[in-house]
C-alpha positions, 0 to 999 in steps of 0.5 A: 450557496456552498463550496463544499461538494456534497459528498465527501472526498474518498480519501482511499488509495485506489487499487492497483491492477493484479496484473504484472503489467499494472504492478510493475507500472505502479514501482519505480527504480530498483523495486520496478527491476527487482520485482520484473526479476522475480516474476521472470526467475519464478516458477510458474505456480509461484508466479502468484505469491511474488505478484502478491508480495509486490501488489502489497508493496505497491499499495503500500508505496501509494498510501498517503503519507507513506514516506513519513510513516517509514521515516517516523518508523525509523526514528522510532517517532510516532509508533502506535502499538496493534493493540492501540491501531485494534482498539481505534478500528473496533471504536470507528466500526461500533461509531 
């Protein structure tokens, strides 16, 4: 008998609902305040763009290893070129 699960765990970051409340709940501190300020100040036709931009921010903040990745980028460590990322994705999709 094995202690391993039958199916590997899903390591993807769960999506945040695309609502003002869900995005606000996912952000913390100054980012949350900035988001609500921008949403409240936005013209009606600009609210969706504000939400979309902050949704991306909230999702990136939740990603596994996001803090380490930002620290590496700021220090110039472990940088990967866009062409290398593209190659990795092509290999993954082909295999």
